[in-house]
TORKOL-4160 file (C-alpha; in steps of 0.2 Angstrom, whole numbers, padded with zeros to 4 digits, m for minus):
428
<pt num="1" X="0168" Y="0032" Z="m0036"/>
<pt num="2" X="0159" Y="0016" Z="m0041"/>
<pt num="3" X="0140" Y="0014" Z="m0043"/>
<pt num="4" X="0133" Y="m0004" Z="m0043"/>
<pt num="5" X="0117" Y="m0006" Z="m0053"/>
<pt num="6" X="0105" Y="m0020" Z="m0046"/>
<pt num="7" X="0092" Y="m0024" Z="m0059"/>
<pt num="8" X="0077" Y="m0036" Z="m0061"/>
<pt num="9" X="0082" Y="m0048" Z="m0075"/>
<pt num="10" X="0065" Y="m0056" Z="m0078"/>
<pt num="11" X="0047" Y="m0050" Z="m0076"/>
<pt num="12" X="0050" Y="m0042" Z="m0059"/>
<pt num="13" X="0048" Y="m0050" Z="m0041"/>
<pt num="14" X="0065" Y="m0058" Z="m0042"/>
<pt num="15" X="0070" Y="m0054" Z="m0024"/>
<pt num="16" X="0079" Y="m0037" Z="m0027"/>
<pt num="17" X="0074" Y="m0031" Z="m0010"/>
<pt num="18" X="0084" Y="m0044" Z="m0001"/>
<pt num="19" X="0099" Y="m0042" Z="m0012"/>
<pt num="20" X="0099" Y="m0023" Z="m0011"/>
<pt num="21" X="0097" Y="m0024" Z="0008"/>
<pt num="22" X="0112" Y="m0036" Z="0009"/>
<pt num="23" X="0123" Y="m0025" Z="m0002"/>
<pt num="24" X="0119" Y="m0009" Z="0007"/>
<pt num="25" X="0130" Y="m0014" Z="0021"/>
<pt num="26" X="0144" Y="m0008" Z="0010"/>
<pt num="27" X="0136" Y="0007" Z="0003"/>
<pt num="28" X="0135" Y="0026" Z="0007"/>
<pt num="29" X="0119" Y="0028" Z="m0004"/>
<pt num="30" X="0105" Y="0017" Z="m0011"/>
<pt num="31" X="0097" Y="0026" Z="m0025"/>
<pt num="32" X="0080" Y="0021" Z="m0033"/>
<pt num="33" X="0079" Y="0026" Z="m0052"/>
<pt num="34" X="0063" Y="0020" Z="m0059"/>
<pt num="35" X="0045" Y="0015" Z="m0057"/>
<pt num="36" X="0033" Y="0020" Z="m0043"/>
<pt num="37" X="0023" Y="0012" Z="m0029"/>
<pt num="38" X="0019" Y="m0003" Z="m0041"/>
<pt num="39" X="0036" Y="m0010" Z="m0035"/>
<pt num="40" X="0036" Y="m0021" Z="m0020"/>
<pt num="41" X="0053" Y="m0025" Z="m0012"/>
<pt num="42" X="0053" Y="m0036" Z="0003"/>
<pt num="43" X="0066" Y="m0035" Z="0016"/>
<pt num="44" X="0067" Y="m0046" Z="0031"/>
<pt num="45" X="0079" Y="m0042" Z="0045"/>
<pt num="46" X="0080" Y="m0042" Z="0064"/>
<pt num="47" X="0067" Y="m0028" Z="0065"/>
<pt num="48" X="0054" Y="m0037" Z="0056"/>
<pt num="49" X="0046" Y="m0040" Z="0039"/>
<pt num="50" X="0044" Y="m0025" Z="0027"/>
<pt num="51" X="0037" Y="m0022" Z="0010"/>
<pt num="52" X="0044" Y="m0006" Z="0003"/>
<pt num="53" X="0036" Y="0002" Z="m0012"/>
<pt num="54" X="0045" Y="0018" Z="m0013"/>
<pt num="55" X="0058" Y="0020" Z="0000"/>
<pt num="56" X="0075" Y="0012" Z="m0005"/>
<pt num="57" X="0080" Y="m0004" Z="0003"/>
<pt num="58" X="0095" Y="0003" Z="0011"/>
<pt num="59" X="0084" Y="0012" Z="0024"/>
<pt num="60" X="0088" Y="m0001" Z="0038"/>
<pt num="61" X="0107" Y="0001" Z="0036"/>
<pt num="62" X="0116" Y="0014" Z="0048"/>
<pt num="63" X="0124" Y="0028" Z="0039"/>
<pt num="64" X="0116" Y="0025" Z="0022"/>
<pt num="65" X="0107" Y="0039" Z="0013"/>
<pt num="66" X="0092" Y="0033" Z="0003"/>
<pt num="67" X="0088" Y="0043" Z="m0013"/>
<pt num="68" X="0072" Y="0043" Z="m0023"/>
<pt num="69" X="0077" Y="0048" Z="m0040"/>
<pt num="70" X="0069" Y="0060" Z="m0053"/>
<pt num="71" X="0064" Y="0044" Z="m0063"/>
<pt num="72" X="0053" Y="0038" Z="m0050"/>
<pt num="73" X="0034" Y="0043" Z="m0049"/>
<pt num="74" X="0029" Y="0046" Z="m0031"/>
<pt num="75" X="0012" Y="0044" Z="m0023"/>
<pt num="76" X="0014" Y="0056" Z="m0008"/>
<pt num="77" X="0001" Y="0048" Z="0002"/>
<pt num="78" X="0009" Y="0031" Z="0000"/>
<pt num="79" X="0026" Y="0037" Z="0004"/>
<pt num="80" X="0020" Y="0046" Z="0020"/>
<pt num="81" X="0012" Y="0030" Z="0025"/>
<pt num="82" X="0027" Y="0020" Z="0021"/>
<pt num="83" X="0038" Y="0032" Z="0031"/>
<pt num="84" X="0027" Y="0030" Z="0046"/>
<pt num="85" X="0029" Y="0011" Z="0045"/>
<pt num="86" X="0048" Y="0012" Z="0045"/>
<pt num="87" X="0048" Y="0025" Z="0059"/>
<pt num="88" X="0037" Y="0013" Z="0069"/>
<pt num="89" X="0051" Y="0000" Z="0069"/>
<pt num="90" X="0062" Y="0012" Z="0079"/>
<pt num="91" X="0071" Y="0020" Z="0065"/>
<pt num="92" X="0073" Y="0039" Z="0061"/>
<pt num="93" X="0073" Y="0045" Z="0044"/>
<pt num="94" X="0082" Y="0061" Z="0047"/>
<pt num="95" X="0097" Y="0062" Z="0036"/>
<pt num="96" X="0093" Y="0045" Z="0028"/>
<pt num="97" X="0080" Y="0049" Z="0015"/>
<pt num="98" X="0080" Y="0062" Z="0000"/>
<pt num="99" X="0067" Y="0064" Z="m0013"/>
<pt num="100" X="0072" Y="0072" Z="m0030"/>
<pt num="101" X="0065" Y="0089" Z="m0033"/>
<pt num="102" X="0062" Y="0083" Z="m0051"/>
<pt num="103" X="0052" Y="0067" Z="m0046"/>
<pt num="104" X="0035" Y="0068" Z="m0053"/>
<pt num="105" X="0020" Y="0065" Z="m0042"/>
<pt num="106" X="0006" Y="0053" Z="m0044"/>
<pt num="107" X="m0010" Y="0063" Z="m0041"/>
<pt num="108" X="m0027" Y="0056" Z="m0036"/>
<pt num="109" X="m0034" Y="0059" Z="m0054"/>
<pt num="110" X="m0020" Y="0048" Z="m0061"/>
<pt num="111" X="m0026" Y="0033" Z="m0050"/>
<pt num="112" X="m0044" Y="0037" Z="m0056"/>
<pt num="113" X="m0039" Y="0037" Z="m0074"/>
<pt num="114" X="m0028" Y="0021" Z="m0072"/>
<pt num="115" X="m0043" Y="0011" Z="m0066"/>
<pt num="116" X="m0055" Y="0018" Z="m0078"/>
<pt num="117" X="m0044" Y="0015" Z="m0093"/>
<pt num="118" X="m0040" Y="m0003" Z="m0087"/>
<pt num="119" X="m0059" Y="m0006" Z="m0085"/>
<pt num="120" X="m0063" Y="0001" Z="m0102"/>
<pt num="121" X="m0050" Y="m0011" Z="m0110"/>
<pt num="122" X="m0061" Y="m0026" Z="m0105"/>
<pt num="123" X="m0053" Y="m0042" Z="m0111"/>
<pt num="124" X="m0038" Y="m0033" Z="m0117"/>
<pt num="125" X="m0034" Y="m0027" Z="m0100"/>
<pt num="126" X="m0015" Y="m0025" Z="m0098"/>
<pt num="127" X="m0015" Y="m0030" Z="m0079"/>
<pt num="128" X="m0009" Y="m0014" Z="m0072"/>
<pt num="129" X="m0008" Y="m0012" Z="m0053"/>
<pt num="130" X="m0021" Y="0002" Z="m0054"/>
<pt num="131" X="m0009" Y="0014" Z="m0044"/>
<pt num="132" X="m0009" Y="0028" Z="m0057"/>
<pt num="133" X="0009" Y="0024" Z="m0063"/>
<pt num="134" X="0005" Y="0025" Z="m0082"/>
<pt num="135" X="m0005" Y="0041" Z="m0082"/>
<pt num="136" X="0008" Y="0049" Z="m0071"/>
<pt num="137" X="0022" Y="0045" Z="m0084"/>
<pt num="138" X="0010" Y="0051" Z="m0098"/>
<pt num="139" X="0008" Y="0068" Z="m0090"/>
<pt num="140" X="0027" Y="0069" Z="m0088"/>
<pt num="141" X="0029" Y="0065" Z="m0106"/>
<pt num="142" X="0015" Y="0078" Z="m0111"/>
<pt num="143" X="0024" Y="0091" Z="m0100"/>
<pt num="144" X="0008" Y="0093" Z="m0088"/>
<pt num="145" X="0015" Y="0084" Z="m0073"/>
<pt num="146" X="0017" Y="0090" Z="m0056"/>
<pt num="147" X="0034" Y="0088" Z="m0048"/>
<pt num="148" X="0040" Y="0087" Z="m0030"/>
<pt num="149" X="0048" Y="0104" Z="m0031"/>
<pt num="150" X="0031" Y="0111" Z="m0034"/>
<pt num="151" X="0026" Y="0107" Z="m0016"/>
<pt num="152" X="0039" Y="0120" Z="m0011"/>
<pt num="153" X="0029" Y="0134" Z="m0020"/>
<pt num="154" X="0011" Y="0132" Z="m0016"/>
<pt num="155" X="0006" Y="0149" Z="m0023"/>
<pt num="156" X="0011" Y="0144" Z="m0041"/>
<pt num="157" X="0005" Y="0126" Z="m0038"/>
<pt num="158" X="m0013" Y="0130" Z="m0037"/>
<pt num="159" X="m0013" Y="0139" Z="m0054"/>
<pt num="160" X="m0004" Y="0124" Z="m0062"/>
<pt num="161" X="m0016" Y="0112" Z="m0054"/>
<pt num="162" X="m0032" Y="0122" Z="m0060"/>
<pt num="163" X="m0025" Y="0120" Z="m0078"/>
<pt num="164" X="m0020" Y="0102" Z="m0077"/>
<pt num="165" X="m0036" Y="0096" Z="m0067"/>
<pt num="166" X="m0048" Y="0104" Z="m0080"/>
<pt num="167" X="m0041" Y="0092" Z="m0094"/>
<pt num="168" X="m0040" Y="0077" Z="m0083"/>
<pt num="169" X="m0058" Y="0079" Z="m0076"/>
<pt num="170" X="m0064" Y="0081" Z="m0094"/>
<pt num="171" X="m0056" Y="0064" Z="m0099"/>
<pt num="172" X="m0063" Y="0056" Z="m0083"/>
<pt num="173" X="m0081" Y="0063" Z="m0085"/>
<pt num="174" X="m0084" Y="0064" Z="m0104"/>
<pt num="175" X="m0074" Y="0049" Z="m0110"/>
<pt num="176" X="m0076" Y="0037" Z="m0095"/>
<pt num="177" X="m0091" Y="0043" Z="m0086"/>
<pt num="178" X="m0082" Y="0045" Z="m0069"/>
<pt num="179" X="m0083" Y="0058" Z="m0056"/>
<pt num="180" X="m0072" Y="0073" Z="m0056"/>
<pt num="181" X="m0058" Y="0076" Z="m0044"/>
<pt num="182" X="m0061" Y="0092" Z="m0033"/>
<pt num="183" X="m0047" Y="0106" Z="m0036"/>
<pt num="184" X="m0050" Y="0113" Z="m0018"/>
<pt num="185" X="m0048" Y="0096" Z="m0010"/>
<pt num="186" X="m0033" Y="0092" Z="m0020"/>
<pt num="187" X="m0025" Y="0108" Z="m0016"/>
<pt num="188" X="m0027" Y="0105" Z="0003"/>
<pt num="189" X="m0020" Y="0088" Z="0001"/>
<pt num="190" X="m0005" Y="0096" Z="m0008"/>
<pt num="191" X="m0002" Y="0108" Z="0007"/>
<pt num="192" X="m0002" Y="0093" Z="0018"/>
<pt num="193" X="0011" Y="0084" Z="0007"/>
<pt num="194" X="0022" Y="0099" Z="0007"/>
<pt num="195" X="0022" Y="0100" Z="0026"/>
<pt num="196" X="0026" Y="0082" Z="0028"/>
<pt num="197" X="0038" Y="0080" Z="0014"/>
<pt num="198" X="0046" Y="0097" Z="0011"/>
<pt num="199" X="0061" Y="0094" Z="0022"/>
<pt num="200" X="0066" Y="0078" Z="0012"/>
<pt num="201" X="0065" Y="0086" Z="m0005"/>
<pt num="202" X="0081" Y="0091" Z="m0013"/>
<pt num="203" X="0094" Y="0090" Z="m0028"/>
<pt num="204" X="0097" Y="0072" Z="m0028"/>
<pt num="205" X="0107" Y="0072" Z="m0044"/>
<pt num="206" X="0120" Y="0084" Z="m0037"/>
<pt num="207" X="0120" Y="0074" Z="m0020"/>
<pt num="208" X="0123" Y="0057" Z="m0029"/>
<pt num="209" X="0136" Y="0064" Z="m0041"/>
<pt num="210" X="0146" Y="0073" Z="m0028"/>
<pt num="211" X="0146" Y="0056" Z="m0017"/>
<pt num="212" X="0153" Y="0047" Z="m0032"/>
<pt num="213" X="0166" Y="0060" Z="m0036"/>
<pt num="214" X="0172" Y="0059" Z="m0018"/>
<pt num="215" X="0174" Y="0040" Z="m0019"/>
<pt num="216" X="0157" Y="0034" Z="m0011"/>
<pt num="217" X="0149" Y="0018" Z="m0015"/>
<pt num="218" X="0132" Y="0019" Z="m0022"/>
<pt num="219" X="0119" Y="0005" Z="m0025"/>
<pt num="220" X="0107" Y="0009" Z="m0039"/>
<pt num="221" X="0090" Y="0001" Z="m0035"/>
<pt num="222" X="0080" Y="m0005" Z="m0050"/>
<pt num="223" X="0061" Y="m0008" Z="m0049"/>
<pt num="224" X="0051" Y="m0021" Z="m0060"/>
<pt num="225" X="0061" Y="m0031" Z="m0072"/>
<pt num="226" X="0069" Y="m0030" Z="m0090"/>
<pt num="227" X="0055" Y="m0040" Z="m0098"/>
<pt num="228" X="0043" Y="m0026" Z="m0092"/>
<pt num="229" X="0053" Y="m0012" Z="m0099"/>
<pt num="230" X="0043" Y="0000" Z="m0110"/>
<pt num="231" X="0055" Y="m0002" Z="m0124"/>
<pt num="232" X="0063" Y="m0019" Z="m0122"/>
<pt num="233" X="0049" Y="m0029" Z="m0113"/>
<pt num="234" X="0034" Y="m0039" Z="m0119"/>
<pt num="235" X="0025" Y="m0024" Z="m0126"/>
<pt num="236" X="0011" Y="m0019" Z="m0123"/>
<pt num="237" X="0011" Y="m0029" Z="m0107"/>
<pt num="238" X="0024" Y="m0019" Z="m0099"/>
<pt num="239" X="0027" Y="m0005" Z="m0086"/>
<pt num="240" X="0028" Y="0013" Z="m0090"/>
<pt num="241" X="0046" Y="0016" Z="m0087"/>
<pt num="242" X="0064" Y="0009" Z="m0091"/>
<pt num="243" X="0070" Y="m0003" Z="m0078"/>
<pt num="244" X="0085" Y="m0007" Z="m0089"/>
<pt num="245" X="0102" Y="m0001" Z="m0087"/>
<pt num="246" X="0098" Y="0014" Z="m0098"/>
<pt num="247" X="0086" Y="0020" Z="m0085"/>
<pt num="248" X="0099" Y="0023" Z="m0072"/>
<pt num="249" X="0107" Y="0038" Z="m0080"/>
<pt num="250" X="0091" Y="0046" Z="m0085"/>
<pt num="251" X="0082" Y="0041" Z="m0068"/>
<pt num="252" X="0096" Y="0048" Z="m0057"/>
<pt num="253" X="0105" Y="0061" Z="m0067"/>
<pt num="254" X="0122" Y="0052" Z="m0065"/>
<pt num="255" X="0135" Y="0049" Z="m0078"/>
<pt num="256" X="0137" Y="0031" Z="m0086"/>
<pt num="257" X="0155" Y="0031" Z="m0082"/>
<pt num="258" X="0152" Y="0029" Z="m0064"/>
<pt num="259" X="0143" Y="0012" Z="m0066"/>
<pt num="260" X="0156" Y="0000" Z="m0062"/>
<pt num="261" X="0145" Y="m0016" Z="m0062"/>
<pt num="262" X="0128" Y="m0022" Z="m0066"/>
<pt num="263" X="0120" Y="m0036" Z="m0056"/>
<pt num="264" X="0105" Y="m0045" Z="m0064"/>
<pt num="265" X="0093" Y="m0053" Z="m0052"/>
<pt num="266" X="0085" Y="m0070" Z="m0057"/>
<pt num="267" X="0074" Y="m0082" Z="m0048"/>
<pt num="268" X="0078" Y="m0100" Z="m0049"/>
<pt num="269" X="0062" Y="m0101" Z="m0059"/>
<pt num="270" X="0051" Y="m0088" Z="m0067"/>
<pt num="271" X="0036" Y="m0079" Z="m0062"/>
<pt num="272" X="0024" Y="m0066" Z="m0069"/>
<pt num="273" X="0010" Y="m0055" Z="m0063"/>
<pt num="274" X="m0004" Y="m0049" Z="m0074"/>
<pt num="275" X="m0007" Y="m0052" Z="m0093"/>
<pt num="276" X="0005" Y="m0055" Z="m0107"/>
<pt num="277" X="0015" Y="m0069" Z="m0115"/>
<pt num="278" X="0024" Y="m0081" Z="m0103"/>
<pt num="279" X="0032" Y="m0096" Z="m0114"/>
<pt num="280" X="0038" Y="m0107" Z="m0099"/>
<pt num="281" X="0022" Y="m0105" Z="m0089"/>
<pt num="282" X="0016" Y="m0120" Z="m0080"/>
<pt num="283" X="m0003" Y="m0123" Z="m0078"/>
<pt num="284" X="m0002" Y="m0139" Z="m0067"/>
<pt num="285" X="0001" Y="m0146" Z="m0050"/>
<pt num="286" X="0020" Y="m0141" Z="m0051"/>
<pt num="287" X="0015" Y="m0123" Z="m0053"/>
<pt num="288" X="0004" Y="m0123" Z="m0038"/>
<pt num="289" X="0017" Y="m0132" Z="m0028"/>
<pt num="290" X="0030" Y="m0119" Z="m0032"/>
<pt num="291" X="0017" Y="m0105" Z="m0029"/>
<pt num="292" X="0013" Y="m0112" Z="m0012"/>
<pt num="293" X="0031" Y="m0116" Z="m0006"/>
<pt num="294" X="0037" Y="m0099" Z="m0011"/>
<pt num="295" X="0021" Y="m0089" Z="m0007"/>
<pt num="296" X="0021" Y="m0082" Z="m0024"/>
<pt num="297" X="0008" Y="m0068" Z="m0022"/>
<pt num="298" X="0011" Y="m0050" Z="m0028"/>
<pt num="299" X="0019" Y="m0039" Z="m0014"/>
<pt num="300" X="0009" Y="m0024" Z="m0021"/>
<pt num="301" X="m0007" Y="m0032" Z="m0028"/>
<pt num="302" X="m0009" Y="m0048" Z="m0018"/>
<pt num="303" X="m0013" Y="m0057" Z="m0035"/>
<pt num="304" X="m0006" Y="m0075" Z="m0037"/>
<pt num="305" X="0009" Y="m0075" Z="m0048"/>
<pt num="306" X="0010" Y="m0085" Z="m0063"/>
<pt num="307" X="0024" Y="m0098" Z="m0062"/>
<pt num="308" X="0035" Y="m0106" Z="m0074"/>
<pt num="309" X="0052" Y="m0115" Z="m0077"/>
<pt num="310" X="0067" Y="m0105" Z="m0079"/>
<pt num="311" X="0068" Y="m0097" Z="m0096"/>
<pt num="312" X="0085" Y="m0097" Z="m0103"/>
<pt num="313" X="0080" Y="m0088" Z="m0119"/>
<pt num="314" X="0073" Y="m0074" Z="m0110"/>
<pt num="315" X="0088" Y="m0074" Z="m0098"/>
<pt num="316" X="0101" Y="m0072" Z="m0112"/>
<pt num="317" X="0090" Y="m0058" Z="m0120"/>
<pt num="318" X="0091" Y="m0049" Z="m0103"/>
<pt num="319" X="0109" Y="m0051" Z="m0102"/>
<pt num="320" X="0112" Y="m0044" Z="m0120"/>
<pt num="321" X="0101" Y="m0029" Z="m0116"/>
<pt num="322" X="0109" Y="m0025" Z="m0099"/>
<pt num="323" X="0127" Y="m0032" Z="m0100"/>
<pt num="324" X="0127" Y="m0040" Z="m0083"/>
<pt num="325" X="0144" Y="m0041" Z="m0074"/>
<pt num="326" X="0137" Y="m0055" Z="m0064"/>
<pt num="327" X="0120" Y="m0063" Z="m0059"/>
<pt num="328" X="0111" Y="m0067" Z="m0043"/>
<pt num="329" X="0100" Y="m0082" Z="m0041"/>
<pt num="330" X="0086" Y="m0081" Z="m0028"/>
<pt num="331" X="0074" Y="m0093" Z="m0021"/>
<pt num="332" X="0085" Y="m0108" Z="m0024"/>
<pt num="333" X="0078" Y="m0116" Z="m0008"/>
<pt num="334" X="0061" Y="m0117" Z="m0016"/>
<pt num="335" X="0066" Y="m0131" Z="m0028"/>
<pt num="336" X="0073" Y="m0142" Z="m0014"/>
<pt num="337" X="0065" Y="m0159" Z="m0015"/>
<pt num="338" X="0060" Y="m0159" Z="m0034"/>
<pt num="339" X="0065" Y="m0175" Z="m0042"/>
<pt num="340" X="0066" Y="m0167" Z="m0059"/>
<pt num="341" X="0069" Y="m0149" Z="m0064"/>
<pt num="342" X="0067" Y="m0141" Z="m0082"/>
<pt num="343" X="0074" Y="m0126" Z="m0090"/>
<pt num="344" X="0069" Y="m0118" Z="m0106"/>
<pt num="345" X="0083" Y="m0118" Z="m0119"/>
<pt num="346" X="0074" Y="m0113" Z="m0135"/>
<pt num="347" X="0057" Y="m0109" Z="m0142"/>
<pt num="348" X="0047" Y="m0117" Z="m0156"/>
<pt num="349" X="0039" Y="m0104" Z="m0166"/>
<pt num="350" X="0027" Y="m0110" Z="m0180"/>
<pt num="351" X="0037" Y="m0126" Z="m0182"/>
<pt num="352" X="0055" Y="m0117" Z="m0182"/>
<pt num="353" X="0067" Y="m0118" Z="m0168"/>
<pt num="354" X="0073" Y="m0101" Z="m0162"/>
<pt num="355" X="0084" Y="m0094" Z="m0148"/>
<pt num="356" X="0079" Y="m0076" Z="m0148"/>
<pt num="357" X="0064" Y="m0067" Z="m0139"/>
<pt num="358" X="0052" Y="m0061" Z="m0153"/>
<pt num="359" X="0048" Y="m0043" Z="m0153"/>
<pt num="360" X="0030" Y="m0045" Z="m0156"/>
<pt num="361" X="0018" Y="m0051" Z="m0142"/>
<pt num="362" X="0008" Y="m0062" Z="m0154"/>
<pt num="363" X="0023" Y="m0071" Z="m0160"/>
<pt num="364" X="0029" Y="m0074" Z="m0142"/>
<pt num="365" X="0012" Y="m0080" Z="m0137"/>
<pt num="366" X="0014" Y="m0094" Z="m0150"/>
<pt num="367" X="0031" Y="m0099" Z="m0144"/>
<pt num="368" X="0032" Y="m0116" Z="m0136"/>
<pt num="369" X="0046" Y="m0120" Z="m0124"/>
<pt num="370" X="0059" Y="m0132" Z="m0128"/>
<pt num="371" X="0065" Y="m0140" Z="m0111"/>
<pt num="372" X="0080" Y="m0148" Z="m0105"/>
<pt num="373" X="0078" Y="m0159" Z="m0090"/>
<pt num="374" X="0090" Y="m0159" Z="m0075"/>
<pt num="375" X="0090" Y="m0170" Z="m0060"/>
<pt num="376" X="0085" Y="m0162" Z="m0043"/>
<pt num="377" X="0092" Y="m0164" Z="m0026"/>
<pt num="378" X="0085" Y="m0171" Z="m0009"/>
<pt num="379" X="0095" Y="m0161" Z="0003"/>
<pt num="380" X="0089" Y="m0144" Z="0009"/>
<pt num="381" X="0098" Y="m0129" Z="0003"/>
<pt num="382" X="0089" Y="m0116" Z="0015"/>
<pt num="383" X="0101" Y="m0106" Z="0025"/>
<pt num="384" X="0117" Y="m0112" Z="0017"/>
<pt num="385" X="0130" Y="m0099" Z="0016"/>
<pt num="386" X="0144" Y="m0108" Z="0007"/>
<pt num="387" X="0143" Y="m0114" Z="m0011"/>
<pt num="388" X="0153" Y="m0129" Z="m0007"/>
<pt num="389" X="0140" Y="m0135" Z="0005"/>
<pt num="390" X="0126" Y="m0135" Z="m0008"/>
<pt num="391" X="0120" Y="m0152" Z="m0014"/>
<pt num="392" X="0128" Y="m0158" Z="m0030"/>
<pt num="393" X="0112" Y="m0157" Z="m0040"/>
<pt num="394" X="0110" Y="m0139" Z="m0034"/>
<pt num="395" X="0127" Y="m0135" Z="m0040"/>
<pt num="396" X="0124" Y="m0143" Z="m0057"/>
<pt num="397" X="0108" Y="m0133" Z="m0058"/>
<pt num="398" X="0117" Y="m0116" Z="m0054"/>
<pt num="399" X="0131" Y="m0121" Z="m0067"/>
<pt num="400" X="0118" Y="m0123" Z="m0081"/>
<pt num="401" X="0109" Y="m0107" Z="m0077"/>
<pt num="402" X="0126" Y="m0098" Z="m0078"/>
<pt num="403" X="0128" Y="m0105" Z="m0095"/>
<pt num="404" X="0111" Y="m0100" Z="m0101"/>
<pt num="405" X="0112" Y="m0082" Z="m0093"/>
<pt num="406" X="0129" Y="m0079" Z="m0101"/>
<pt num="407" X="0138" Y="m0072" Z="m0086"/>
<pt num="408" X="0145" Y="m0078" Z="m0069"/>
<pt num="409" X="0133" Y="m0081" Z="m0055"/>
<pt num="410" X="0141" Y="m0071" Z="m0040"/>
<pt num="411" X="0127" Y="m0073" Z="m0027"/>
<pt num="412" X="0115" Y="m0086" Z="m0022"/>
<pt num="413" X="0100" Y="m0083" Z="m0010"/>
<pt num="414" X="0095" Y="m0098" Z="0000"/>
<pt num="415" X="0081" Y="m0090" Z="0011"/>
<pt num="416" X="0072" Y="m0074" Z="0014"/>
<pt num="417" X="0083" Y="m0067" Z="0028"/>
<pt num="418" X="0098" Y="m0056" Z="0023"/>
<pt num="419" X="0110" Y="m0069" Z="0031"/>
<pt num="420" X="0104" Y="m0083" Z="0021"/>
<pt num="421" X="0115" Y="m0079" Z="0006"/>
<pt num="422" X="0130" Y="m0086" Z="m0003"/>
<pt num="423" X="0142" Y="m0074" Z="m0010"/>
<pt num="424" X="0158" Y="m0083" Z="m0015"/>
<pt num="425" X="0166" Y="m0067" Z="m0021"/>
<pt num="426" X="0165" Y="m0049" Z="m0017"/>
<pt num="427" X="0153" Y="m0039" Z="m0027"/>
<pt num="428" X="0156" Y="m0022" Z="m0019"/>
């Protein structure tokens, strides 16, 4: 009856897609519990290169049910498009995909509101993906959201839409000066969504809990990262959901007792997309070198990712919040050939040495990284699948990251393909 949580341990983009696809070979269910199509999980396998934004990363494994939980906000148009991409690879989704009836929908007016609000912020823009994620969660909180189950009752849906869209259009037109969204057009779109998605909508909480009670293995798929968490991230430059371990129970409706281990996914360096403090950020040729080698551009937005050295202060904070059973290091091969590597081991804040992530964005902006230098390695690590075969410098680097993170490192990724992975001990 174990469930294994896989969480982004930094600012997202840590390589969760590959790791979840890798672990899914031993799972009955892969269940996504938070975020929306602002996520971009990359999976590379024998069928090709896939960027998944809503469909869980177990979709390419035989016999695995992929669940979109109630904590996810779903853009039906994007989901349908993604389903078609998966089908075009030769896979059937029948019996492999289930959408929670309680999952909230991202409506066209959410996307409009997201972009208008971000534009209005001007220089104070948060750096959202513009996908409507925040407004959808806001409607969920204000109890005016539309859920997947509503697509199964079109008669009552139109009445609800008429009430909701009146308010949204008032905000769009009177506050932002935008164009209103048509109720009739939206209702027709909802009918299409119901026809295309209705057979996939169901009681996912009941399904996942019954599987766990019967001894099934469930991989819990996180989106974004701990440092983007609404409560525990670098607020206000955060996402609108809880990608922390606490979001698992609320986002899937499963009991905490079922969670047997928590895997934190860390890049061998740090990246961030969008605005907000980033103490170890590099603004030199080294950043550009890493960005180019690793193709560090947002899977969802296409924006160049900000790049920095590994931040041990943020890593320790991440572990304290989530209680990782073990950690995963991805993109180790990107650092091949660097003569010197640095890791941030502390911050200097207003002349004082600190080892804790400040809670205020302004304080974190003032933090200067205190670095420790490590010798790099010349031999390539790409494709290595045994820890003993790593160059000595790479092993020392992993050992130091393990100390900073504060938990054992159980998996090391040495390339983008699922087979380019070191797993010295069984995680599932």
